[in-house]
TIVEX-774172 format. One record per residue (C-alpha): x, z, y. Coordinates in steps of 0.2 Angstrom, whole numbers, plus 5000, padded with zeros to 4 digits. Layout:
BEGIN
{c1: X c3: Z c2: Y}
...
END
This chain:
BEGIN
{c1: 4915 c3: 5228 c2: 4711}
{c1: 4924 c3: 5215 c2: 4701}
{c1: 4925 c3: 5197 c2: 4700}
{c1: 4921 c3: 5184 c2: 4714}
{c1: 4904 c3: 5187 c2: 4723}
{c1: 4891 c3: 5174 c2: 4726}
{c1: 4896 c3: 5174 c2: 4744}
{c1: 4914 c3: 5170 c2: 4739}
{c1: 4908 c3: 5155 c2: 4729}
{c1: 4897 c3: 5148 c2: 4742}
{c1: 4910 c3: 5150 c2: 4755}
{c1: 4923 c3: 5141 c2: 4744}
{c1: 4910 c3: 5127 c2: 4741}
{c1: 4907 c3: 5125 c2: 4759}
{c1: 4925 c3: 5122 c2: 4763}
{c1: 4926 c3: 5110 c2: 4748}
{c1: 4913 c3: 5100 c2: 4756}
{c1: 4921 c3: 5099 c2: 4772}
{c1: 4938 c3: 5095 c2: 4764}
{c1: 4948 c3: 5109 c2: 4771}
{c1: 4959 c3: 5114 c2: 4756}
{c1: 4968 c3: 5127 c2: 4767}
{c1: 4952 c3: 5136 c2: 4772}
{c1: 4946 c3: 5135 c2: 4754}
{c1: 4963 c3: 5143 c2: 4748}
{c1: 4962 c3: 5157 c2: 4761}
{c1: 4944 c3: 5161 c2: 4755}
{c1: 4950 c3: 5162 c2: 4737}
{c1: 4965 c3: 5173 c2: 4741}
{c1: 4953 c3: 5185 c2: 4751}
{c1: 4938 c3: 5187 c2: 4739}
{c1: 4928 c3: 5203 c2: 4735}
{c1: 4938 c3: 5205 c2: 4719}
{c1: 4947 c3: 5222 c2: 4719}
{c1: 4964 c3: 5216 c2: 4716}
{c1: 4979 c3: 5208 c2: 4726}
{c1: 4978 c3: 5190 c2: 4731}
{c1: 4983 c3: 5179 c2: 4717}
{c1: 5001 c3: 5172 c2: 4717}
{c1: 4995 c3: 5154 c2: 4715}
{c1: 4985 c3: 5155 c2: 4731}
{c1: 4999 c3: 5164 c2: 4741}
{c1: 5012 c3: 5151 c2: 4735}
{c1: 5000 c3: 5137 c2: 4741}
{c1: 4998 c3: 5144 c2: 4758}
{c1: 5017 c3: 5147 c2: 4759}
{c1: 5019 c3: 5128 c2: 4755}
{c1: 5007 c3: 5124 c2: 4769}
{c1: 5017 c3: 5133 c2: 4782}
{c1: 5032 c3: 5122 c2: 4777}
{c1: 5022 c3: 5106 c2: 4779}
{c1: 5023 c3: 5099 c2: 4797}
{c1: 5005 c3: 5091 c2: 4796}
{c1: 4997 c3: 5108 c2: 4793}
{c1: 4989 c3: 5116 c2: 4808}
{c1: 4997 c3: 5134 c2: 4809}
{c1: 4985 c3: 5140 c2: 4822}
{c1: 4970 c3: 5135 c2: 4811}
{c1: 4977 c3: 5144 c2: 4796}
{c1: 4980 c3: 5160 c2: 4806}
{c1: 4963 c3: 5159 c2: 4814}
{c1: 4955 c3: 5157 c2: 4797}
{c1: 4964 c3: 5173 c2: 4792}
{c1: 4958 c3: 5182 c2: 4807}
{c1: 4940 c3: 5177 c2: 4804}
{c1: 4941 c3: 5184 c2: 4787}
{c1: 4946 c3: 5201 c2: 4794}
{c1: 4929 c3: 5201 c2: 4803}
{c1: 4921 c3: 5204 c2: 4786}
{c1: 4912 c3: 5220 c2: 4783}
{c1: 4920 c3: 5223 c2: 4766}
{c1: 4936 c3: 5233 c2: 4765}
{c1: 4942 c3: 5222 c2: 4751}
{c1: 4941 c3: 5206 c2: 4760}
{c1: 4949 c3: 5213 c2: 4776}
{c1: 4963 c3: 5222 c2: 4766}
{c1: 4967 c3: 5206 c2: 4757}
{c1: 4967 c3: 5196 c2: 4773}
{c1: 4980 c3: 5208 c2: 4780}
{c1: 4990 c3: 5206 c2: 4764}
{c1: 4990 c3: 5187 c2: 4764}
{c1: 4995 c3: 5187 c2: 4783}
{c1: 5010 c3: 5199 c2: 4779}
{c1: 5015 c3: 5189 c2: 4764}
{c1: 5016 c3: 5173 c2: 4775}
{c1: 5025 c3: 5182 c2: 4789}
{c1: 5039 c3: 5187 c2: 4776}
{c1: 5040 c3: 5172 c2: 4765}
{c1: 5032 c3: 5158 c2: 4775}
{c1: 5040 c3: 5147 c2: 4787}
{c1: 5045 c3: 5155 c2: 4803}
{c1: 5033 c3: 5144 c2: 4813}
{c1: 5019 c3: 5156 c2: 4806}
{c1: 5026 c3: 5172 c2: 4813}
{c1: 5031 c3: 5163 c2: 4829}
{c1: 5013 c3: 5158 c2: 4832}
{c1: 5007 c3: 5176 c2: 4829}
{c1: 5020 c3: 5182 c2: 4841}
{c1: 5014 c3: 5170 c2: 4854}
{c1: 4996 c3: 5177 c2: 4854}
{c1: 4991 c3: 5191 c2: 4865}
{c1: 4981 c3: 5200 c2: 4852}
{c1: 4981 c3: 5199 c2: 4833}
{c1: 4971 c3: 5212 c2: 4823}
{c1: 4959 c3: 5222 c2: 4832}
{c1: 4954 c3: 5234 c2: 4818}
{c1: 4957 c3: 5251 c2: 4826}
{c1: 4939 c3: 5255 c2: 4824}
{c1: 4936 c3: 5247 c2: 4807}
{c1: 4926 c3: 5257 c2: 4795}
{c1: 4917 c3: 5252 c2: 4779}
{c1: 4902 c3: 5263 c2: 4775}
{c1: 4897 c3: 5255 c2: 4759}
{c1: 4905 c3: 5269 c2: 4748}
{c1: 4917 c3: 5283 c2: 4747}
{c1: 4931 c3: 5271 c2: 4743}
{c1: 4927 c3: 5261 c2: 4758}
{c1: 4930 c3: 5276 c2: 4769}
{c1: 4946 c3: 5280 c2: 4761}
{c1: 4953 c3: 5262 c2: 4762}
{c1: 4947 c3: 5260 c2: 4780}
{c1: 4960 c3: 5272 c2: 4785}
{c1: 4974 c3: 5262 c2: 4777}
{c1: 4967 c3: 5246 c2: 4784}
{c1: 4969 c3: 5253 c2: 4802}
{c1: 4987 c3: 5259 c2: 4799}
{c1: 4992 c3: 5243 c2: 4791}
{c1: 4985 c3: 5232 c2: 4805}
{c1: 4995 c3: 5242 c2: 4817}
{c1: 5011 c3: 5238 c2: 4808}
{c1: 5007 c3: 5220 c2: 4807}
{c1: 5004 c3: 5220 c2: 4826}
{c1: 5020 c3: 5229 c2: 4829}
{c1: 5030 c3: 5217 c2: 4818}
{c1: 5023 c3: 5202 c2: 4828}
{c1: 5027 c3: 5211 c2: 4845}
{c1: 5045 c3: 5215 c2: 4839}
{c1: 5048 c3: 5196 c2: 4835}
{c1: 5041 c3: 5192 c2: 4852}
{c1: 5054 c3: 5204 c2: 4861}
{c1: 5069 c3: 5199 c2: 4851}
{c1: 5065 c3: 5182 c2: 4845}
{c1: 5070 c3: 5186 c2: 4827}
{c1: 5063 c3: 5196 c2: 4812}
{c1: 5073 c3: 5211 c2: 4808}
{c1: 5070 c3: 5210 c2: 4790}
{c1: 5078 c3: 5192 c2: 4789}
{c1: 5093 c3: 5195 c2: 4800}
{c1: 5111 c3: 5193 c2: 4793}
{c1: 5119 c3: 5209 c2: 4788}
{c1: 5136 c3: 5215 c2: 4785}
{c1: 5152 c3: 5217 c2: 4796}
{c1: 5148 c3: 5200 c2: 4805}
{c1: 5129 c3: 5203 c2: 4805}
{c1: 5118 c3: 5202 c2: 4820}
{c1: 5116 c3: 5221 c2: 4823}
{c1: 5135 c3: 5224 c2: 4820}
{c1: 5141 c3: 5211 c2: 4833}
{c1: 5128 c3: 5215 c2: 4846}
{c1: 5135 c3: 5221 c2: 4863}
{c1: 5131 c3: 5238 c2: 4871}
{c1: 5118 c3: 5233 c2: 4883}
{c1: 5108 c3: 5222 c2: 4871}
{c1: 5110 c3: 5235 c2: 4857}
{c1: 5103 c3: 5249 c2: 4868}
{c1: 5088 c3: 5238 c2: 4871}
{c1: 5086 c3: 5232 c2: 4853}
{c1: 5087 c3: 5248 c2: 4844}
{c1: 5071 c3: 5256 c2: 4851}
{c1: 5061 c3: 5240 c2: 4846}
{c1: 5068 c3: 5243 c2: 4828}
{c1: 5063 c3: 5261 c2: 4829}
{c1: 5045 c3: 5257 c2: 4835}
{c1: 5043 c3: 5245 c2: 4820}
{c1: 5050 c3: 5258 c2: 4808}
{c1: 5038 c3: 5271 c2: 4815}
{c1: 5023 c3: 5260 c2: 4812}
{c1: 5028 c3: 5256 c2: 4794}
{c1: 5031 c3: 5274 c2: 4790}
{c1: 5014 c3: 5279 c2: 4798}
{c1: 5006 c3: 5271 c2: 4783}
{c1: 5009 c3: 5287 c2: 4775}
{c1: 5002 c3: 5285 c2: 4758}
{c1: 5004 c3: 5297 c2: 4743}
{c1: 5006 c3: 5292 c2: 4725}
{c1: 4989 c3: 5298 c2: 4720}
{c1: 4981 c3: 5287 c2: 4734}
{c1: 4987 c3: 5271 c2: 4726}
{c1: 4972 c3: 5269 c2: 4715}
{c1: 4968 c3: 5250 c2: 4715}
{c1: 4977 c3: 5233 c2: 4715}
{c1: 4974 c3: 5230 c2: 4733}
{c1: 4983 c3: 5245 c2: 4741}
{c1: 4996 c3: 5243 c2: 4728}
{c1: 5000 c3: 5226 c2: 4733}
{c1: 5001 c3: 5232 c2: 4751}
{c1: 5013 c3: 5246 c2: 4747}
{c1: 5025 c3: 5234 c2: 4738}
{c1: 5026 c3: 5223 c2: 4753}
{c1: 5029 c3: 5238 c2: 4764}
{c1: 5042 c3: 5245 c2: 4752}
{c1: 5052 c3: 5228 c2: 4753}
{c1: 5050 c3: 5228 c2: 4772}
{c1: 5056 c3: 5246 c2: 4773}
{c1: 5072 c3: 5242 c2: 4764}
{c1: 5077 c3: 5227 c2: 4774}
{c1: 5071 c3: 5235 c2: 4791}
{c1: 5081 c3: 5251 c2: 4788}
{c1: 5096 c3: 5241 c2: 4783}
{c1: 5096 c3: 5232 c2: 4800}
{c1: 5092 c3: 5249 c2: 4808}
{c1: 5107 c3: 5257 c2: 4799}
{c1: 5119 c3: 5244 c2: 4805}
{c1: 5113 c3: 5245 c2: 4823}
{c1: 5117 c3: 5264 c2: 4822}
{c1: 5134 c3: 5260 c2: 4815}
{c1: 5138 c3: 5248 c2: 4829}
{c1: 5131 c3: 5262 c2: 4842}
{c1: 5143 c3: 5275 c2: 4835}
{c1: 5158 c3: 5264 c2: 4836}
{c1: 5155 c3: 5260 c2: 4854}
{c1: 5148 c3: 5278 c2: 4859}
{c1: 5164 c3: 5285 c2: 4865}
{c1: 5168 c3: 5270 c2: 4876}
{c1: 5151 c3: 5270 c2: 4884}
{c1: 5146 c3: 5276 c2: 4902}
{c1: 5137 c3: 5292 c2: 4904}
{c1: 5119 c3: 5285 c2: 4905}
{c1: 5123 c3: 5274 c2: 4890}
{c1: 5129 c3: 5289 c2: 4880}
{c1: 5114 c3: 5299 c2: 4885}
{c1: 5102 c3: 5285 c2: 4879}
{c1: 5113 c3: 5282 c2: 4863}
{c1: 5112 c3: 5300 c2: 4859}
{c1: 5094 c3: 5300 c2: 4860}
{c1: 5093 c3: 5285 c2: 4848}
{c1: 5104 c3: 5293 c2: 4836}
{c1: 5093 c3: 5309 c2: 4835}
{c1: 5078 c3: 5298 c2: 4832}
{c1: 5088 c3: 5289 c2: 4818}
{c1: 5091 c3: 5306 c2: 4809}
{c1: 5072 c3: 5310 c2: 4809}
{c1: 5067 c3: 5293 c2: 4802}
{c1: 5080 c3: 5294 c2: 4789}
{c1: 5071 c3: 5310 c2: 4783}
{c1: 5055 c3: 5300 c2: 4783}
{c1: 5062 c3: 5285 c2: 4774}
{c1: 5068 c3: 5296 c2: 4760}
{c1: 5050 c3: 5303 c2: 4758}
{c1: 5044 c3: 5285 c2: 4757}
{c1: 5056 c3: 5281 c2: 4744}
{c1: 5051 c3: 5296 c2: 4733}
{c1: 5033 c3: 5289 c2: 4733}
{c1: 5040 c3: 5272 c2: 4727}
{c1: 5049 c3: 5281 c2: 4713}
{c1: 5033 c3: 5290 c2: 4708}
{c1: 5022 c3: 5275 c2: 4707}
{c1: 5034 c3: 5267 c2: 4694}
{c1: 5046 c3: 5256 c2: 4704}
{c1: 5063 c3: 5255 c2: 4695}
{c1: 5075 c3: 5268 c2: 4700}
{c1: 5089 c3: 5255 c2: 4702}
{c1: 5078 c3: 5246 c2: 4715}
{c1: 5077 c3: 5261 c2: 4726}
{c1: 5093 c3: 5263 c2: 4737}
{c1: 5102 c3: 5279 c2: 4740}
{c1: 5103 c3: 5288 c2: 4757}
{c1: 5119 c3: 5296 c2: 4762}
{c1: 5117 c3: 5308 c2: 4777}
{c1: 5130 c3: 5308 c2: 4791}
{c1: 5139 c3: 5324 c2: 4793}
{c1: 5131 c3: 5336 c2: 4805}
{c1: 5148 c3: 5338 c2: 4814}
{c1: 5145 c3: 5320 c2: 4821}
{c1: 5130 c3: 5326 c2: 4831}
{c1: 5140 c3: 5340 c2: 4838}
{c1: 5154 c3: 5328 c2: 4843}
{c1: 5142 c3: 5316 c2: 4851}
{c1: 5134 c3: 5330 c2: 4861}
{c1: 5151 c3: 5337 c2: 4867}
{c1: 5156 c3: 5320 c2: 4873}
{c1: 5141 c3: 5318 c2: 4883}
{c1: 5143 c3: 5336 c2: 4890}
{c1: 5160 c3: 5332 c2: 4895}
{c1: 5154 c3: 5316 c2: 4904}
{c1: 5142 c3: 5327 c2: 4914}
{c1: 5155 c3: 5339 c2: 4919}
{c1: 5150 c3: 5354 c2: 4908}
{c1: 5162 c3: 5365 c2: 4900}
{c1: 5164 c3: 5362 c2: 4882}
{c1: 5176 c3: 5368 c2: 4869}
{c1: 5192 c3: 5357 c2: 4868}
{c1: 5192 c3: 5344 c2: 4854}
{c1: 5206 c3: 5332 c2: 4851}
{c1: 5204 c3: 5314 c2: 4850}
{c1: 5210 c3: 5314 c2: 4832}
{c1: 5196 c3: 5326 c2: 4827}
{c1: 5183 c3: 5315 c2: 4835}
{c1: 5190 c3: 5300 c2: 4827}
{c1: 5190 c3: 5309 c2: 4810}
{c1: 5172 c3: 5314 c2: 4812}
{c1: 5167 c3: 5297 c2: 4818}
{c1: 5176 c3: 5288 c2: 4803}
{c1: 5167 c3: 5300 c2: 4791}
{c1: 5150 c3: 5297 c2: 4798}
{c1: 5153 c3: 5278 c2: 4799}
{c1: 5159 c3: 5278 c2: 4781}
{c1: 5143 c3: 5287 c2: 4775}
{c1: 5131 c3: 5276 c2: 4784}
{c1: 5141 c3: 5261 c2: 4778}
{c1: 5138 c3: 5267 c2: 4760}
{c1: 5119 c3: 5268 c2: 4764}
{c1: 5119 c3: 5251 c2: 4771}
{c1: 5128 c3: 5244 c2: 4755}
{c1: 5115 c3: 5253 c2: 4744}
{c1: 5100 c3: 5245 c2: 4754}
{c1: 5109 c3: 5228 c2: 4754}
{c1: 5111 c3: 5229 c2: 4735}
{c1: 5093 c3: 5234 c2: 4732}
{c1: 5088 c3: 5219 c2: 4743}
{c1: 5100 c3: 5207 c2: 4733}
{c1: 5093 c3: 5214 c2: 4716}
{c1: 5075 c3: 5209 c2: 4722}
{c1: 5081 c3: 5192 c2: 4727}
{c1: 5090 c3: 5190 c2: 4711}
{c1: 5074 c3: 5195 c2: 4701}
{c1: 5064 c3: 5182 c2: 4711}
{c1: 5077 c3: 5169 c2: 4707}
{c1: 5076 c3: 5173 c2: 4689}
{c1: 5057 c3: 5172 c2: 4689}
{c1: 5057 c3: 5155 c2: 4697}
{c1: 5070 c3: 5149 c2: 4685}
{c1: 5059 c3: 5155 c2: 4671}
{c1: 5044 c3: 5146 c2: 4678}
{c1: 5054 c3: 5130 c2: 4680}
{c1: 5060 c3: 5132 c2: 4661}
{c1: 5042 c3: 5134 c2: 4656}
{c1: 5037 c3: 5118 c2: 4665}
{c1: 5051 c3: 5108 c2: 4658}
{c1: 5047 c3: 5113 c2: 4640}
{c1: 5029 c3: 5109 c2: 4643}
{c1: 5034 c3: 5092 c2: 4650}
{c1: 5045 c3: 5088 c2: 4635}
{c1: 5031 c3: 5092 c2: 4623}
{c1: 5020 c3: 5080 c2: 4633}
{c1: 5033 c3: 5066 c2: 4631}
{c1: 5035 c3: 5070 c2: 4613}
{c1: 5017 c3: 5067 c2: 4609}
{c1: 5018 c3: 5049 c2: 4617}
{c1: 5022 c3: 5034 c2: 4606}
{c1: 5040 c3: 5029 c2: 4606}
{c1: 5046 c3: 5012 c2: 4612}
{c1: 5053 c3: 5007 c2: 4595}
{c1: 5036 c3: 5009 c2: 4586}
{c1: 5028 c3: 4998 c2: 4600}
{c1: 5041 c3: 4985 c2: 4598}
{c1: 5039 c3: 4985 c2: 4579}
{c1: 5021 c3: 4981 c2: 4581}
{c1: 5024 c3: 4967 c2: 4593}
{c1: 5018 c3: 4950 c2: 4587}
{c1: 5035 c3: 4942 c2: 4592}
{c1: 5045 c3: 4952 c2: 4580}
{c1: 5046 c3: 4949 c2: 4561}
{c1: 5043 c3: 4961 c2: 4547}
{c1: 5062 c3: 4966 c2: 4548}
{c1: 5060 c3: 4970 c2: 4566}
{c1: 5070 c3: 4954 c2: 4571}
{c1: 5064 c3: 4942 c2: 4583}
{c1: 5059 c3: 4925 c2: 4576}
{c1: 5072 c3: 4911 c2: 4580}
{c1: 5061 c3: 4896 c2: 4576}
{c1: 5064 c3: 4881 c2: 4587}
{c1: 5051 c3: 4878 c2: 4601}
{c1: 5040 c3: 4863 c2: 4601}
{c1: 5045 c3: 4851 c2: 4615}
{c1: 5028 c3: 4845 c2: 4622}
{c1: 5036 c3: 4831 c2: 4633}
{c1: 5048 c3: 4823 c2: 4621}
{c1: 5045 c3: 4805 c2: 4614}
{c1: 5042 c3: 4803 c2: 4595}
{c1: 5057 c3: 4797 c2: 4586}
{c1: 5057 c3: 4780 c2: 4577}
{c1: 5057 c3: 4787 c2: 4560}
{c1: 5041 c3: 4797 c2: 4563}
{c1: 5032 c3: 4783 c2: 4572}
{c1: 5031 c3: 4771 c2: 4557}
{c1: 5023 c3: 4784 c2: 4546}
{c1: 5010 c3: 4790 c2: 4558}
{c1: 4994 c3: 4781 c2: 4564}
{c1: 4996 c3: 4771 c2: 4579}
{c1: 4993 c3: 4782 c2: 4594}
{c1: 4985 c3: 4768 c2: 4605}
{c1: 4968 c3: 4773 c2: 4610}
{c1: 4960 c3: 4756 c2: 4605}
{c1: 4969 c3: 4756 c2: 4588}
{c1: 4964 c3: 4774 c2: 4583}
{c1: 4955 c3: 4772 c2: 4567}
{c1: 4948 c3: 4789 c2: 4562}
{c1: 4939 c3: 4791 c2: 4545}
{c1: 4925 c3: 4804 c2: 4544}
{c1: 4910 c3: 4808 c2: 4533}
{c1: 4894 c3: 4810 c2: 4542}
{c1: 4885 c3: 4826 c2: 4537}
{c1: 4868 c3: 4818 c2: 4540}
{c1: 4862 c3: 4801 c2: 4534}
{c1: 4860 c3: 4787 c2: 4547}
{c1: 4843 c3: 4779 c2: 4550}
{c1: 4840 c3: 4762 c2: 4543}
{c1: 4838 c3: 4754 c2: 4561}
{c1: 4842 c3: 4760 c2: 4578}
{c1: 4838 c3: 4752 c2: 4595}
{c1: 4852 c3: 4745 c2: 4605}
{c1: 4853 c3: 4749 c2: 4623}
{c1: 4853 c3: 4733 c2: 4634}
{c1: 4868 c3: 4738 c2: 4646}
{c1: 4877 c3: 4723 c2: 4652}
{c1: 4867 c3: 4707 c2: 4652}
{c1: 4850 c3: 4712 c2: 4645}
{c1: 4854 c3: 4706 c2: 4628}
{c1: 4849 c3: 4716 c2: 4613}
{c1: 4856 c3: 4715 c2: 4596}
{c1: 4846 c3: 4713 c2: 4581}
{c1: 4843 c3: 4729 c2: 4571}
{c1: 4856 c3: 4732 c2: 4558}
{c1: 4850 c3: 4739 c2: 4541}
{c1: 4859 c3: 4753 c2: 4533}
{c1: 4865 c3: 4749 c2: 4516}
{c1: 4861 c3: 4761 c2: 4503}
{c1: 4877 c3: 4759 c2: 4493}
{c1: 4888 c3: 4764 c2: 4507}
{c1: 4895 c3: 4781 c2: 4503}
{c1: 4905 c3: 4783 c2: 4520}
{c1: 4909 c3: 4774 c2: 4536}
{c1: 4925 c3: 4764 c2: 4537}
{c1: 4929 c3: 4759 c2: 4555}
{c1: 4938 c3: 4743 c2: 4559}
{c1: 4942 c3: 4740 c2: 4577}
{c1: 4947 c3: 4722 c2: 4572}
{c1: 4930 c3: 4718 c2: 4567}
{c1: 4923 c3: 4726 c2: 4583}
{c1: 4934 c3: 4717 c2: 4595}
{c1: 4940 c3: 4702 c2: 4585}
{c1: 4932 c3: 4686 c2: 4576}
{c1: 4925 c3: 4697 c2: 4562}
{c1: 4912 c3: 4703 c2: 4574}
{c1: 4895 c3: 4695 c2: 4570}
{c1: 4878 c3: 4699 c2: 4576}
{c1: 4871 c3: 4701 c2: 4558}
{c1: 4885 c3: 4712 c2: 4551}
{c1: 4879 c3: 4723 c2: 4537}
{c1: 4893 c3: 4736 c2: 4540}
{c1: 4885 c3: 4752 c2: 4547}
{c1: 4901 c3: 4758 c2: 4554}
{c1: 4903 c3: 4742 c2: 4564}
{c1: 4885 c3: 4745 c2: 4571}
{c1: 4888 c3: 4763 c2: 4575}
{c1: 4904 c3: 4761 c2: 4585}
{c1: 4898 c3: 4744 c2: 4592}
{c1: 4884 c3: 4754 c2: 4601}
{c1: 4898 c3: 4764 c2: 4610}
{c1: 4913 c3: 4752 c2: 4613}
{c1: 4904 c3: 4735 c2: 4612}
{c1: 4889 c3: 4736 c2: 4624}
{c1: 4882 c3: 4718 c2: 4621}
{c1: 4888 c3: 4704 c2: 4610}
{c1: 4881 c3: 4687 c2: 4615}
{c1: 4876 c3: 4675 c2: 4601}
{c1: 4880 c3: 4657 c2: 4601}
{c1: 4861 c3: 4652 c2: 4601}
{c1: 4860 c3: 4661 c2: 4618}
{c1: 4871 c3: 4648 c2: 4626}
{c1: 4887 c3: 4658 c2: 4629}
{c1: 4902 c3: 4646 c2: 4633}
{c1: 4915 c3: 4644 c2: 4619}
{c1: 4929 c3: 4648 c2: 4632}
{c1: 4922 c3: 4665 c2: 4634}
{c1: 4924 c3: 4669 c2: 4615}
{c1: 4941 c3: 4674 c2: 4612}
{c1: 4948 c3: 4672 c2: 4595}
{c1: 4963 c3: 4680 c2: 4586}
{c1: 4967 c3: 4698 c2: 4580}
{c1: 4972 c3: 4712 c2: 4592}
{c1: 4991 c3: 4716 c2: 4593}
{c1: 4994 c3: 4733 c2: 4588}
{c1: 5002 c3: 4744 c2: 4601}
{c1: 4999 c3: 4730 c2: 4614}
{c1: 4988 c3: 4738 c2: 4628}
{c1: 4987 c3: 4722 c2: 4639}
{c1: 4982 c3: 4711 c2: 4625}
{c1: 4969 c3: 4723 c2: 4619}
{c1: 4961 c3: 4724 c2: 4636}
{c1: 4961 c3: 4705 c2: 4638}
{c1: 4952 c3: 4703 c2: 4622}
{c1: 4940 c3: 4717 c2: 4627}
{c1: 4936 c3: 4707 c2: 4643}
{c1: 4933 c3: 4692 c2: 4634}
{c1: 4921 c3: 4700 c2: 4621}
{c1: 4911 c3: 4708 c2: 4636}
{c1: 4908 c3: 4690 c2: 4643}
{c1: 4916 c3: 4693 c2: 4660}
{c1: 4922 c3: 4677 c2: 4669}
{c1: 4930 c3: 4678 c2: 4687}
{c1: 4924 c3: 4696 c2: 4689}
{c1: 4906 c3: 4693 c2: 4685}
{c1: 4896 c3: 4694 c2: 4669}
{c1: 4890 c3: 4678 c2: 4661}
{c1: 4871 c3: 4678 c2: 4660}
END
């Protein structure tokens, strides 16, 4: 089985329609494809756990729903995604898991679709038990053992005796559930279980490092404990020796599957004489006869054991640091790749200089033109006014050539007093129109003018011209030429020519 199934595509499409990007990403991370969840999907879900507006319970419930699938691939990948978020996601995610009464109820899971389904179902049941125990451990101690501070001033090294004796059994239970996965190198046959083993390997290194530091703290306090505490501490130490043997076998499997030898920490066994010294001290507290041992010999044995376990802790810490460094280098490489890609995109865009050169305000030499601007509101100078045509509206004398020949006679509209002018014939010898406003508004205007221009403009600016035979008073007729650039005189002559007396038209 390879590639996304039709069910996967339909489910993703349904979440696309509903607009749930988180649910869609969960479905894409837990497809039927026989390979580990893709990194881009895991990174997106990790980012979602860091966003305050993302509903963490809804995200967790979506993962739980995927574990109800009948396919071992979907269930296994759902567990891997959950484990990844518990380790690398925001602490809010594991806090929510720890607050639930139940997590994964997969103790009876079995995929009967094929032989591989039978084999993988066994590891799914074991893996789910470890994740449940990991959440329970967080609920009991309120922190994750794989993320606690380590070293001489770490959490496990500075813990008091009472709290230490309560915490170490919790670490042991989580360590037991991890080692119970119990996979061999020849059983790591697909990408899904390989991804599971890598997460368990990283957890094992960090968890055992915290466990080891707790044992060092226990040994340093052992000879100062009460009898009941010594008895409990001795039992914890014996279990630690057993788990050290099991973790060494787990690391051998990691070496067989191709994990770099430098990433696998070295285990240093404590001297066997330490166990004898611890038992003799407890026996002496119980009042039993034991062989005499000086305080110097006990101190020497204890110092040797602590030194050996400290070396083991250093080795595990270095392995964890190398993993963090590798992750940091990988992230830096990704950022460098993105930066180079961005620079290439910017280099393909047109530069600002070329855009400026093509600007219409720049000249051929890429220099801005310095021609003086035209002042639209300035008055014309006296030197230019003499050479220009008078700008008075009534003295404007345009000269133009008509493109069409004028008719020989045109009717004149009776606008002002009901008078109509006689038709003016168009002379055949006129080659153009010469407009003379003096003849229109002055004494040169006659009813029988043969000038075509006088007639054409008279129809526009001179509505009606009264003839002497029609009884117009002589006082109305104004004589004299219009004064150029004198608007008042021009208007007075215009009123006279229109025949307006005392505000009324002379009939």
